[in-house]
C-alpha positions in Angstrom: 0.0 0.0 0.0 2.7 2.4 0.9 4.5 1.6 -2.3 1.4 2.3 -4.4 0.7 5.6 -2.5 4.2 6.4 -3.0 4.3 5.7 -6.6 1.1 7.4 -7.0 2.3 10.6 -5.3 5.5 10.3 -7.4 3.4 10.5 -10.4 1.1 13.1 -9.2 4.3 15.1 -8.0 5.8 14.6 -11.5 2.5 15.8 -13.4 1.4 18.2 -10.9 3.3 21.4 -11.6 2.4 21.0 -15.6 -1.2 20.1 -15.1 -2.7 23.7 -14.6 -0.9 24.8 -17.6 -2.1 21.7 -19.8 -5.7 22.2 -18.8 -5.6 26.0 -19.0 -7.7 26.0 -22.3 -10.5 23.9 -20.8 -10.4 26.0 -17.6 -11.0 29.0 -19.7 -14.5 27.7 -20.8 -15.7 27.8 -17.2 -15.6 31.8 -17.5 -17.1 32.4 -21.0 -17.5 36.2 -20.2 -13.9 36.6 -19.6 -13.2 34.9 -22.8 -15.7 36.8 -24.7 -14.5 40.1 -23.2 -10.6 39.4 -24.0 -11.5 38.1 -27.5 -13.5 41.1 -28.4 -11.0 43.6 -27.0 -8.2 41.8 -29.1 -10.7 42.0 -32.2 -11.1 45.7 -31.7 -7.5 46.4 -31.1 -6.3 44.3 -34.3 -9.1 45.7 -36.2 -8.1 49.3 -35.5 -4.4 48.7 -36.2 -4.9 46.9 -39.5 -7.7 49.2 -40.3 -5.2 52.2 -40.0 -2.7 50.7 -42.4 -5.4 49.8 -44.8 -7.2 53.2 -44.5 -4.0 54.9 -45.4 -3.2 52.6 -48.4 -6.7 53.0 -49.7 -6.4 56.8 -49.4 -3.5 56.5 -51.8 -5.3 54.5 -54.2 -8.3 56.7 -54.1 -5.9 59.7 -54.7 -4.4 58.1 -57.6 -7.6 57.3 -59.2 -8.7 60.9 -58.6 -5.4 62.1 -60.2 -6.1 59.5 -63.0 -9.3 60.9 -63.9 -7.9 64.4 -64.1 -5.2 63.3 -66.9 -5.6 62.2 -70.3 -6.0 58.5 -70.4 -2.9 58.0 -72.6 -0.4 60.2 -70.5 -0.1 57.7 -67.4 3.2 56.6 -68.9 5.6 58.6 -71.1 4.7 60.8 -73.9 6.9 61.7 -76.8 6.6 64.7 -79.1 8.8 66.4 -81.7 9.1 69.5 -83.7 8.1 69.6 -87.4 9.9 66.7 -89.2 9.4 65.0 -92.2 7.3 61.7 -92.9 10.4 59.3 -93.0 12.0 60.9 -90.0 8.8 60.4 -88.2 8.5 56.8 -89.1 12.1 56.2 -87.9 11.4 57.8 -84.5 8.0 55.7 -84.1 10.0 52.6 -84.9 12.6 53.3 -82.1 9.9 54.0 -79.6 8.0 50.8 -80.4 11.1 48.7 -80.1 12.2 50.2 -76.7 9.0 50.3 -75.5 8.4 46.6 -76.3 11.5 45.8 -74.1 10.3 47.6 -71.1 6.8 46.2 -71.1 4.8 49.0 -72.3 1.9 48.3 -74.6 1.8 49.2 -78.3 2.3 52.8 -78.9 -0.4 55.2 -80.0 0.8 57.3 -82.9 -0.8 60.6 -83.8 0.4 62.9 -86.7 -1.0 66.3 -87.6 -0.2 68.7 -90.6 0.1 72.3 -90.2 -2.6 74.4 -91.3 -3.4 75.0 -95.0 -5.9 76.4 -97.4 -7.7 73.5 -99.1 -10.3 74.2 -102.0 -13.3 72.3 -102.8 -15.3 73.4 -105.7 -13.4 76.5 -106.0 -13.8 77.7 -102.4 -10.7 77.6 -100.1 -11.0 76.6 -96.4 -8.7 76.5 -93.7 -7.9 73.1 -92.8 -5.8 70.5 -91.1 -5.1 67.0 -92.0 -4.3 64.4 -89.1 -3.9 60.8 -88.5 -4.3 58.9 -85.4 -3.9 55.2 -84.7 -7.4 53.8 -83.7 -8.9 57.3 -84.0 -11.4 56.2 -86.1 -12.9 53.8 -83.6 -13.7 57.1 -81.5 -15.3 59.1 -84.2 -19.0 59.0 -84.9 -19.3 58.1 -88.6 -22.5 59.7 -90.2 -22.0 58.6 -93.8 -19.6 56.4 -95.8 -17.0 53.7 -94.6 -13.4 53.0 -93.7 -12.2 52.7 -97.2 -8.9 54.4 -98.0 -9.3 58.2 -97.9 -10.2 61.2 -95.7 -13.0 61.8 -93.4 -14.7 65.1 -93.6 -16.3 66.9 -90.4 -20.2 67.1 -90.8 -20.0 71.0 -90.2 -17.8 71.5 -93.3 -19.8 69.1 -95.4 -23.0 70.9 -94.6 -21.6 74.4 -95.7 -21.8 73.5 -99.4 -23.4 70.1 -99.4 -20.1 68.3 -99.9 -20.7 64.6 -100.2 -18.8 61.4 -100.4 -16.2 61.2 -103.2 -15.4 64.9 -103.5 -11.6 65.7 -103.7 -9.9 68.7 -102.8 -7.5 71.0 -104.5 -8.9 70.1 -107.8 -8.9 66.3 -107.5 -5.4 65.9 -106.1 -6.0 64.9 -102.6 -7.5 61.7 -101.6 -11.2 61.2 -101.9 -13.5 61.9 -99.0 -14.8 58.4 -97.8 -16.4 59.4 -94.7 -18.3 62.3 -92.9 -17.9 62.3 -89.1 -19.5 64.4 -86.3 -17.0 67.1 -85.4 -15.4 67.0 -81.9 -16.5 69.7 -79.6 -14.7 71.0 -76.5 -14.3 69.3 -74.2 -13.3 66.5 -76.4 -14.1 62.9 -75.4 -11.4 61.6 -73.3 -9.7 59.6 -75.9 -8.9 62.7 -77.7 -7.7 64.6 -74.5 -3.9 64.6 -75.4 -4.7 65.9 -79.1 -7.7 68.1 -78.3 -5.9 71.4 -79.5 -5.2 69.8 -82.9 -8.2 67.3 -83.4 -10.9 70.0 -82.6 -11.8 73.1 -84.8 -11.6 76.0 -82.4 -14.2 78.4 -83.8 -14.1 81.1 -81.1 -10.6 81.9 -80.0 -9.1 83.6 -82.8 -5.6 83.9 -81.3 -5.3 80.1 -81.5 -4.9 79.2 -85.3 -7.4 76.7 -86.0 -9.3 75.1 -88.9 -11.4 72.1 -90.3 -10.1 68.8 -89.3 -9.6 66.0 -91.9 -8.8 62.4 -90.6 -6.9 60.0 -92.9 -8.2 56.3 -92.5 -4.6 55.1 -92.7 -0.7 56.0 -92.5 -0.3 55.7 -96.4 -3.2 58.0 -97.0 -2.0 60.5 -94.5 1.4 60.5 -96.3 -0.3 60.6 -99.7 -2.5 63.7 -98.7 0.6 65.6 -97.4 2.7 64.9 -100.5 -0.2 65.9 -102.8 -1.1 69.3 -100.9 0.9 72.1 -102.5 0.6 74.4 -99.3 2.2 71.5 -97.3 5.4 71.2 -99.5 7.7 69.9 -98.4 5.6 67.3 -96.7 6.2 67.8 -92.9 4.5 66.8 -89.7 3.8 69.7 -87.5 3.4 67.5 -84.5 4.3 63.9 -83.9 2.8 62.5 -80.7 3.6 59.1 -79.4 1.8 57.8 -76.0 0.7 54.5 -74.6 -2.8 53.2 -73.8 -1.8 51.4 -70.5 -4.4 51.0 -67.9 -4.3 53.6 -65.1 -2.4 52.7 -61.9 -4.1 51.8 -59.0 -1.9 52.6 -56.2 1.2 55.2 -55.9 3.6 52.5 -55.9 2.4 51.1 -59.0 2.6 54.5 -60.6 6.0 55.2 -59.2 7.2 51.9 -60.7 5.8 52.9 -64.0 7.2 56.3 -63.9 10.7 54.6 -63.3 10.3 52.2 -66.3 9.3 55.4 -68.2 12.3 57.3 -67.4 14.4 54.3 -68.5 12.5 54.2 -71.8 12.9 58.0 -72.2 16.9 57.7 -71.9 16.9 54.7 -74.2 15.1 56.3 -76.9 17.1 59.6 -76.5 20.3 57.6 -76.8 19.4 55.8 -79.8 17.8 59.0 -81.6 21.1 60.8 -80.9 23.1 57.8 -82.2 21.2 57.8 -85.5 21.5 61.6 -85.9 17.8 62.1 -85.9 16.3 65.4 -84.7 15.4 65.8 -81.0 12.5 63.6 -79.8 11.4 65.0 -76.5 10.2 62.7 -73.7 7.9 63.8 -70.9 6.3 62.4 -68.0 2.9 64.0 -67.6 1.7 62.0 -64.8 4.8 62.7 -62.5 3.3 65.5 -60.8 -0.1 63.7 -60.2 1.8 60.9 -58.5 3.7 63.3 -56.2 0.3 64.7 -55.2 -1.2 61.3 -54.7 1.7 60.3 -52.5 1.4 63.5 -50.5 -2.3 62.9 -50.0 -1.7 59.4 -48.6 1.3 60.8 -46.5 -1.3 63.4 -45.1 -3.9 60.8 -44.3 -1.2 58.7 -42.5 0.1 61.6 -40.7 -3.3 62.6 -39.5 -4.7 59.2 -38.4 -1.6 57.5 -37.0 -1.8 59.4 -33.6 -5.4 58.4 -33.2 -4.6 54.9 -34.2 -1.8 54.8 -31.7 -4.0 56.0 -28.9 -6.7 53.7 -29.9 -4.4 50.7 -29.9 -3.0 51.9 -26.4 -6.7 51.8 -25.3 -7.0 48.3 -26.5 -3.9 47.2 -24.6 -5.4 48.9 -21.6 -8.3 46.7 -21.9 -6.2 43.8 -22.1 -4.3 44.9 -19.0 -7.5 45.3 -17.3 -8.6 41.7 -18.4 -5.5 40.2 -17.0 -6.3 42.0 -13.6 -9.7 40.7 -13.4 -8.5 37.1 -14.5 -5.9 37.5 -11.7 -8.5 38.2 -9.0 -10.8 35.4 -10.3 -7.8 32.8 -10.3 -6.4 34.3 -7.1 -6.7 31.2 -4.8 -5.2 28.9 -7.5 -2.3 31.4 -8.2 -1.5 31.6 -4.5 -1.3 27.7 -4.2 0.9 27.4 -7.3 3.2 30.2 -6.0 3.5 28.4 -2.5 4.6 25.3 -4.5 7.3 27.3 -6.3 5.8 28.5 -9.4 7.5 31.8 -10.6 5.8 34.9 -11.6 6.7 34.5 -15.2 5.2 31.0 -15.0 2.0 32.4 -13.7 2.0 34.8 -16.4 2.6 32.0 -18.7 -0.6 30.2 -17.3 -2.4 33.4 -18.1 -1.5 33.2 -21.6 -2.2 29.4 -21.8 -5.8 30.2 -20.7 -6.6 33.4 -22.3 -4.1 33.3 -25.1 -6.3 31.2 -27.5 -9.4 33.5 -27.3 -7.1 36.6 -27.5 -5.4 35.2 -30.8 -8.7 34.2 -32.2 -10.2 37.6 -31.6 -7.2 39.3 -33.2 -7.4 37.2 -36.1 -11.2 38.0 -36.6 -10.3 41.8 -36.2 -7.7 41.4 -39.0 -10.5 39.6 -41.4 -13.1 42.2 -40.4 -10.6 45.1 -41.2 -10.3 43.5 -44.6 -13.8 43.0 -45.3 -15.3 46.2 -44.2 -12.7 48.4 -45.8 -15.2 49.3 -48.6 -17.5 50.5 -45.9 -15.2 52.7 -43.8 -12.1 53.4 -46.2 -11.6 55.6 -49.1 -12.4 54.0 -52.3 -8.9 52.9 -53.4 -7.2 49.6 -54.5 -5.3 47.6 -51.9 -2.7 45.3 -53.0 -1.6 41.9 -51.5 1.7 43.6 -50.1 -0.5 46.0 -48.5 -2.7 43.4 -46.7 0.5 41.9 -45.4 1.7 45.0 -44.1 -1.6 45.8 -42.3 -1.6 42.1 -41.1 2.0 42.6 -39.8 0.9 45.7 -37.8 -2.1 43.9 -36.3 0.1 40.9 -35.6 2.5 43.3 -33.8 -0.5 44.4 -31.6 -1.5 40.8 -31.0 2.2 40.0 -29.8 2.1 43.1 -27.6 -1.4 42.0 -26.1 0.0 38.6 -25.2 3.3 40.0 -23.7 1.1 42.7 -21.8 -1.1 40.0 -20.4 1.8 38.0 -19.4 3.6 41.0 -17.6 0.6 42.4 -15.9 -0.2 38.9 -14.1 3.5 38.3 -13.4 4.1 41.8 -11.9 0.9 41.2 -9.9 2.1 38.1 -8.6 5.5 39.2 -7.9 4.3 42.1 -6.0 1.9 40.0 -3.8 3.7 36.7 -3.3 7.2 38.0 -3.3 7.1 41.6 -2.2 3.7 41.5 -0.2 3.0 45.1 -1.6 -0.7 45.4 -2.3 -1.6 48.4 -0.3 0.7 50.7 -2.7 -1.3 49.4 -5.6 -4.5 50.4 -4.0 -3.3 53.9 -3.1 -2.2 54.3 -6.7 -5.7 53.4 -7.9 -7.1 56.0 -5.5 -4.5 58.6 -6.4 -5.2 57.9 -10.1 -9.0 58.7 -9.6 -8.1 61.9 -7.8 -5.7 63.4 -10.3 -7.5 65.9 -12.6 -6.9 64.2 -16.0 -9.4 66.6 -17.6 -6.9 69.2 -17.2 -4.3 67.3 -19.2 -6.8 66.7 -22.0 -8.0 70.2 -22.0 -4.7 71.6 -22.5 -4.3 69.1 -25.4 -7.6 70.3 -26.9 -6.3 73.9 -26.4 -3.1 73.2 -28.2 -5.2 71.5 -31.1 -7.3 74.5 -31.3 -4.4 77.0 -31.7 -3.2 74.8 -34.5 -6.7 74.3 -36.0 -6.8 78.1 -36.3 -4.2 78.1 -39.2 -5.2 74.9 -40.7 -7.1 74.7 -44.3 -6.8 76.6 -47.4 -5.2 75.6 -50.7 -1.5 75.7 -51.0 0.4 76.9 -54.1 -0.5 75.5 -57.5 2.4 73.2 -57.2 1.3 72.0 -53.7 -2.6 72.1 -53.7 -3.0 69.9 -50.9 -3.7 71.8 -47.3 -0.9 71.4 -44.8 -2.0 68.9 -42.3 -1.3 69.3 -38.7 -2.0 66.1 -36.7 -2.7 68.1 -33.4 -5.4 70.2 -35.4 -7.2 66.9 -36.4 -6.9 65.5 -32.8 -8.7 68.7 -31.3 -12.3 67.3 -31.6 -11.2 63.9 -29.9 -9.4 65.7 -26.9 -12.4 68.2 -26.4 -14.9 65.0 -26.4 -12.5 63.2 -24.1 -12.4 66.2 -21.8 -16.1 66.5 -21.6 -16.3 63.0 -21.0 -13.8 63.2 -18.2 -15.7 66.2 -16.5 -19.2 64.4 -16.8 -17.6 61.0 -15.3 -16.2 63.1 -12.3 -19.6 64.9 -11.8 -21.2 61.6 -12.0 -18.9 60.2 -9.6 -19.5 63.0 -7.0 -23.3 62.7 -7.4 -23.2 59.0 -7.0 -21.1 59.4 -3.8 -23.6 61.7 -2.3 -26.5 59.8 -3.4 -26.6 57.5 -0.3 -28.4 60.6 1.4 -31.2 60.1 -1.4 -34.5 58.9 0.0 -37.1 58.1 -2.7 -38.8 55.2 -1.7 -42.1 56.5 -2.7 -40.6 55.7 -6.1 -39.0 52.5 -5.4 -37.9 51.9 -9.0 -36.0 55.1 -9.0 -34.5 54.5 -5.5 -33.4 51.1 -6.6 -31.9 52.1 -9.7 -29.8 55.0 -7.9 -28.6 52.5 -5.3 -27.3 50.2 -8.0 -25.6 52.9 -9.8 -23.9 54.1 -6.6 -22.7 50.6 -5.6 -21.0 50.2 -9.0 -19.3 53.7 -9.3 -16.2 52.5 -11.0 -17.8 50.7 -13.7 -20.5 53.2 -14.3 -17.8 56.1 -14.7 -15.8 54.0 -17.1 -18.6 53.2 -19.3 -19.7 56.7 -19.3 -16.3 58.1 -20.5 -16.1 55.6 -23.0 -19.6 56.3 -24.3 -19.2 59.9 -24.4 -15.9 59.6 -26.2 -17.5 57.1 -28.6 -20.7 59.1 -29.3 -19.0 62.5 -29.3 -16.2 61.1 -31.5 -18.4 59.5 -34.0 -20.7 62.7 -34.0 -17.7 65.0 -34.8 -16.1 62.6 -37.4 -19.4 62.1 -39.3 -20.1 65.8 -39.0 -16.8 67.1 -40.3 -16.5 64.4 -43.2 -20.1 65.2 -44.2 -19.2 68.8 -44.3 -16.5 68.3 -46.4 -18.6 66.4 -48.9 -21.4 69.1 -48.6 -18.9 72.0 -49.0 -17.5 70.5 -52.2 -20.8 70.1 -53.7 -22.0 73.7 -52.7 -18.9 75.5 -53.7 -18.7 73.8 -57.0 -22.3 74.5 -57.7 -21.7 77.9 -56.7 -18.9 78.2 -59.0 -20.3 76.8 -62.0 -23.7 78.0 -61.3 -25.3 74.6 -62.3 -24.2 71.1 -63.7 -22.5 72.7 -66.5 -21.6 76.3 -67.8 -19.9 77.4 -71.0 -19.6 80.7 -73.0 -21.6 81.5 -76.0 -22.0 84.4 -78.5 -24.1 87.4 -78.3 -26.5 86.1 -80.6 -27.7 83.6 -78.1 -27.4 86.2 -75.3 -29.6 88.6 -77.1 -32.1 86.1 -78.0 -31.6 86.2 -81.6 -30.9 82.6 -81.8 -32.7 80.4 -79.2 -31.1 77.5 -77.3 -31.4 74.1 -78.9 -34.7 72.1 -78.0 -32.8 69.3 -76.4 -31.4 71.5 -73.5 -33.9 74.2 -73.6 -36.0 73.0 -70.6 -33.1 72.6 -68.4 -30.9 75.5 -69.3 -30.7 79.4 -68.8 -28.8 82.1 -70.5 -26.9 84.6 -68.2 -25.0 87.7 -69.0 -22.0 89.2 -66.9 -20.8 92.7 -66.5 -17.9 94.1 -64.3 -16.2 97.4 -64.2 -17.3 99.3 -61.1 -16.2 96.8 -58.4 -19.4 95.0 -58.7 -20.3 91.9 -60.6 -23.6 92.4 -62.5 -25.3 89.1 -63.2 -28.3 89.5 -65.9 -30.5 86.7 -65.6 -34.2 85.4 -67.1 -36.2 85.1 -63.8 -38.5 82.7 -65.8 -35.8 80.3 -66.7 -33.1 80.9 -64.2 -34.2 78.1 -61.9 -34.4 75.6 -64.7 -30.6 75.4 -65.1 -29.0 77.3 -62.1 -28.5 75.5 -58.8 -30.6 77.8 -56.9 -31.0 75.2 -54.0 -27.3 76.0 -52.8 -28.3 79.7 -52.3 -28.4 80.3 -48.6 -31.1 82.6 -47.1 -34.7 81.9 -48.8 -36.5 80.9 -51.8 -34.5 82.4 -54.9 -37.6 82.1 -57.2 -39.5 84.4 -55.0 -36.7 86.9 -54.9 -36.3 86.7 -58.6 -39.9 87.6 -59.2 -39.3 91.0 -57.5 -36.9 92.1 -60.2 -38.0 94.1 -63.2 -37.6 97.3 -65.1 -35.8 100.4 -63.8 -37.8 102.7 -61.6 -37.2 106.2 -60.2 -34.8 104.3 -57.7 -32.8 102.6 -60.1 -32.8 98.8 -61.5 -34.3 96.5 -58.8 -31.4 94.1 -57.9 -30.7 91.2 -55.4 -27.6 92.5 -53.5 -24.8 89.9 -53.1 -22.0 89.9 -50.5 -23.2 93.4 -49.1 -20.6 95.5 -47.2 -20.8 99.1 -46.2 -18.3 100.1 -48.9 -20.1 98.4 -51.8 -21.3 100.8 -54.5 -24.8 100.8 -56.0 -23.1 101.9 -59.5 -23.5 99.5 -62.4 -21.3 99.8 -65.5 -23.3 101.7 -68.3 -26.7 101.2 -66.4 -28.7 103.1 -63.9 -27.8 102.5 -60.1 -29.0 99.3 -58.6 -31.9 99.4 -56.3 -31.6 96.5 -53.8 -34.8 94.5 -53.1 -33.1 91.8 -51.1 -29.7 90.6 -49.8 -28.0 87.4 -50.1 -24.6 86.3 -48.9 -23.8 84.5 -52.0 -25.3 83.5 -55.5 -24.3 81.3 -58.4 -21.7 82.6 -60.6 -21.1 85.5 -58.4 -20.1 83.3 -55.2 -19.6 85.7 -52.2 -18.3 88.5 -54.1 -19.7 91.9 -54.2 -22.3 92.1 -57.0 -26.0 92.5 -58.1 -28.5 90.3 -60.0 -30.7 92.0 -62.2 -33.6 91.0 -64.6 -32.7 91.1 -68.5 -36.4 92.0 -68.7 -35.6 95.2 -67.1 -33.0 96.3 -69.7 -33.6 97.6 -73.3 -32.0 96.4 -76.1 -29.3 98.9 -76.4 -28.5 98.0 -72.5 -28.3 94.2 -73.5 -25.7 95.1 -76.0 -23.3 96.4 -73.4 -23.2 93.0 -71.9 -19.9 91.3 -73.1 -20.0 88.0 -71.6 -23.1 85.5 -72.1 -23.0 82.2 -70.7 -25.3 79.0 -70.9 -25.8 77.6 -67.3 -27.5 74.1 -67.6 -28.5 71.3 -65.3 -27.7 68.8 -68.0 -24.2 67.1 -68.4 -21.5 69.2 -70.1 -21.0 66.9 -72.9 -24.7 66.9 -73.6 -24.9 70.6 -73.7 -21.6 70.9 -75.8 -23.2 68.6 -78.4 -26.4 70.4 -78.6 -24.8 73.8 -79.1 -22.5 72.4 -81.5 -25.1 70.6 -83.7 -26.9 74.0 -83.7 -23.8 75.7 -85.2 -23.3 77.8 -82.1 -19.9 78.9 -81.1 -19.0 78.2 -77.6 -16.0 78.5 -75.3 -14.6 77.9 -71.9 -16.7 74.8 -70.9 -16.6 73.7 -67.5 -18.6 71.5 -65.2 -18.9 70.8 -61.6 -16.5 67.7 -61.9 -13.6 69.9 -63.0 -14.5 73.3 -61.6 -12.6 72.8 -58.5 -9.7 70.2 -57.2 -11.5 68.0 -55.0 -8.7 66.1 -53.7 -8.1 68.6 -50.8 -11.7 68.0 -49.6 -11.2 64.2 -49.9 -8.2 64.2 -47.8 -10.1 65.9 -44.8 -13.0 63.6 -45.4 -10.6 60.5 -45.4 -8.9 61.5 -42.1 -12.1 62.2 -40.4 -13.7 58.7 -41.8 -11.2 56.9 -39.6 -12.2 59.2 -36.7 -15.7 58.0 -37.2 -14.5 54.4 -37.4 -12.9 55.0 -34.1 -16.0 56.2 -32.7 -18.0 53.1 -33.9 -15.4 50.9 -32.3 -15.6 52.9 -28.9 -19.4 52.6 -29.0 -19.0 48.9 -29.3 -16.8 49.0 -26.5 -19.2 51.1 -24.4 -22.1 48.8 -25.1 -20.1 45.7 -24.4 -19.0 47.3 -21.2 -22.6 48.2 -20.2 -23.6 44.6 -20.9 -20.5 43.1 -19.3 -21.2 45.1 -16.1 -24.6 43.7 -16.0 -23.3 40.2 -16.3 -20.7 40.5 -13.8 -23.4 41.7 -11.1 -25.6 38.9 -12.3 -25.8 36.8 -9.2 -26.0 40.0 -7.0 -28.8 41.6 -8.9 -30.8 38.1 -9.2 -30.6 37.7 -5.4 -31.5 41.3 -4.7 -34.2 41.3 -7.5 -35.7 38.0 -6.2 -35.9 39.2 -2.6 -37.5 42.5 -4.0 -40.0 40.3 -5.8 -40.8 38.2 -2.7 -41.3 41.7 -0.7 -44.1 42.7 -3.1 -42.4 44.8 -5.8 -44.1 44.2 -9.3 -42.1 42.6 -12.1 -42.9 45.7 -14.2 -41.3 48.0 -11.6 -38.2 45.7 -11.4 -37.9 45.9 -15.2 -38.5 49.8 -15.1 -35.8 50.0 -12.2 -33.2 48.3 -14.4 -34.2 50.3 -17.6 -33.9 53.7 -15.5 -30.5 52.6 -14.4 -29.0 51.8 -17.9 -31.4 54.3 -19.5 -29.8 57.1 -17.3 -26.3 56.0 -18.0 -26.6 55.6 -21.5 -29.0 58.7 -22.1 -26.3 60.7 -20.3 -23.5 59.4 -22.6 -25.4 59.9 -25.7 -26.7 63.4 -25.0 -23.4 64.6 -23.8 -21.6 63.0 -26.6 -24.0 64.2 -29.3 -24.1 67.6 -28.1 -20.3 68.0 -27.7 -19.7 66.4 -31.0 -22.1 68.7 -32.8 -20.7 71.8 -31.1 -17.0 70.5 -31.9 -17.9 69.7 -35.6 -19.6 72.9 -35.9 -16.5 75.0 -35.0 -14.2 72.6 -36.8 -15.8 72.3 -40.3 -15.2 75.9 -41.3 -11.8 75.7 -40.2 -11.1 72.5 -42.2 -12.4 74.0 -45.5 -9.6 73.7 -48.2 -11.2 76.5 -50.1 -12.1 79.3 -47.7 -11.8 81.7 -50.4 -14.9 80.3 -52.2 -18.3 81.1 -50.8 -20.3 80.0 -49.4 -18.6 79.2 -46.0 -18.6 75.5 -45.0 -21.4 74.4 -42.8 -22.2 71.6 -40.5 -24.5 69.1 -42.4 -28.1 67.9 -41.2 -27.3 65.2 -38.7 -30.8 64.6 -37.9 -31.0 61.1 -39.4 -27.5 60.2 -37.6 -28.8 61.5 -34.2 -31.9 59.4 -34.7 -29.7 56.3 -35.4 -27.9 56.8 -32.3 -30.6 57.0 -30.1 -32.3 54.1 -31.4 -29.0 51.9 -31.1 -29.0 53.4 -27.5 -32.4 52.3 -26.8 -31.7 48.9 -28.2 -28.6 48.4 -25.8 -30.5 49.6 -22.8 -33.5 47.2 -23.7 -31.0 44.3 -23.9 -29.2 45.1 -20.7 -32.7 45.5 -18.9 -33.6 42.1 -20.3 -30.4 40.4 -19.2 -30.8 41.6 -15.7 -34.5 40.8 -15.1 -34.1 37.3 -16.9 -31.5 36.6 -14.3 -33.9 37.4 -11.5 -36.6 35.3 -13.1 -34.4 32.3 -13.5 -33.0 32.5 -10.1 -33.5 30.0 -7.3 -33.5 32.0 -3.9 -32.3 29.4 -1.7 -29.4 28.4 -3.8 -28.4 32.1 -4.2 -28.6 32.5 -0.3 -26.4 29.3 0.3 -23.8 30.8 -2.2 
């Protein structure tokens, strides 16, 4: 017997020290709440770490996409051009570029050749013309008559002048025959013709730019034959040779940079071979170079803005891991004391914490990485993310995961060392009391003040070479620190009120009295949840408001600058009403005139049609149509006018017209903006006065290309076309929006933490609430009153957090939106968008969380057995 006991004891002694570590994962299942808490904390921490990297990378992809949309589609790589050269020389240069480009992975070059202007006669009448050839160009022209047989294509406008048809030959029959009639290209030309627009489009209005009717050769041989047979083009030389590449646009700054590096190699190789063969200079350019620099700067600005917040959020997550480690230590205190008495070291006890909590922590971290990738389209900029970027984000999240595991072990090991080896727990409690008494809100208020001082100088465009606003990370953290300061102040106030609530006697309302007692009995969790809740709601509100304000500002400012969806200059015949607008755009367009000369901008409008084409919905300060109805003919006091941007020094003098008689004041108006000006009715001007208007413009709600095509088909001249997509560089607005989109993500994550914190606090006190509730029901409290008591408790906490957070966030966003405006020079001033739907959503979510918490608390009472609770 002794030997068996001895042998058994020996086996137990051998396996005993390792037993808790081997059974740690199974032991963790006994505390599912702790597992869920630490898994969710790791999930959110890794989510934020990886989301910060992916958000930054996506902003670079979105910036490069934006820049790609502003550059001609064949200019993402190199562009080769030359001075006038002969046909044979041009062919030799093109062959060099083809050979060198193929060796460096570029697509087949797109070659375009254009002759100089020359007089070409048809049926004895001379016309100013240009002959062009563009590879694949016929695919991007609208053929009205004819086919692609060898010859020249004539524009429909010239063909309709003298009813020229197919088969006609210019210069007495020496030129190739006309085999096709195409629709003339108009400004702005389709994107495919963008890089050749000044040669491929007949400019009919700007006399200082030589232009003429454009013929397109169907093939390279026909182009050469046309130049050789044209007497005014002898000797046959090409005025402009252009070689570009139809490679797809880059998706990330790194891809664009790699392409530029290959482009530089190609330019150097082509230049060396051209020199070696003694050919004229072939100039190589990189039109997309500056766009790549701007995109990289935009990505750097977003990264510079969000990294401090990302680091702060990861630290908060690590603090949550440390807190979970302390809670685990307290729950396993008896077992840890026994293991320490048997010789286990503090590092070994820290290893036990990793063995028990490590699997859910790692699982939560991996889930956070997966969510960060899957949800990127919902929270991140609309940019591409490559595989290498995913690995970079995963590495950042993995680093946070390793840090969390190490922190968990260190917290438990230090706690065990302090208690079991140094017997110093009192100092820990004194430190906790000291931490509560310290005025942390003064520190955060100082940081908020520093951010405000930096914010005052934030915003505004840079120079033409540096269009992005200078980003100051302290300015972007200002809203967060303000919200955090308010949250800390609210928590301290609630702490003091709960401390004094023991004197409260409201037993005539038992539900309220019990709710106050429960809140007072859990002051630490209550204030913690309150701080996180205020920070979450306030940060989410501020981030949503500022990001939405930038989107609204961009829409409003471009509408104010253009006047409508599109705008272009037209001749006086349209302005004076001699030629009506084409029927296709008449119902959604208006004609306006513009005068300057006395310090005021005078806008002449047609009150009957102005609201059809102009963006009157962006005008602040009332119904524009009602104000336009008050305009009319001049009276004894002058011409009735809407005064815009009024100041004391503004004159009522109008150039060549009677003085203005203001009938209303507006801070801004389409086509005037916030500058000093007047809006008058064309119906109040005589024909002679209308003749004084030098600048007439069509403002339309239709797309620019549709307006341009309609005016061109009607034979009307037009100039300076512009639409809302190109009127203003949107990238500076996007940079601010993308930065605060991450702030909104941080607010959502903190909101999840606050909601989980509230539910976990309810679950932790489940046994206590169950016993108290069961006894109260035995004493006669109605179940409805008990449910109302829990709803009051959690509703007061959530309501205070939501009310404080929303109010603070709206106020902070209201102050911040105008100062983050990158185009302060353009009226109207950026304003806070309508957040009504957002506030309703937050309230509904808060009500749902409160209802869930109350249901959990009451359910534990209804399923409890009073006798077992008392024995426990």
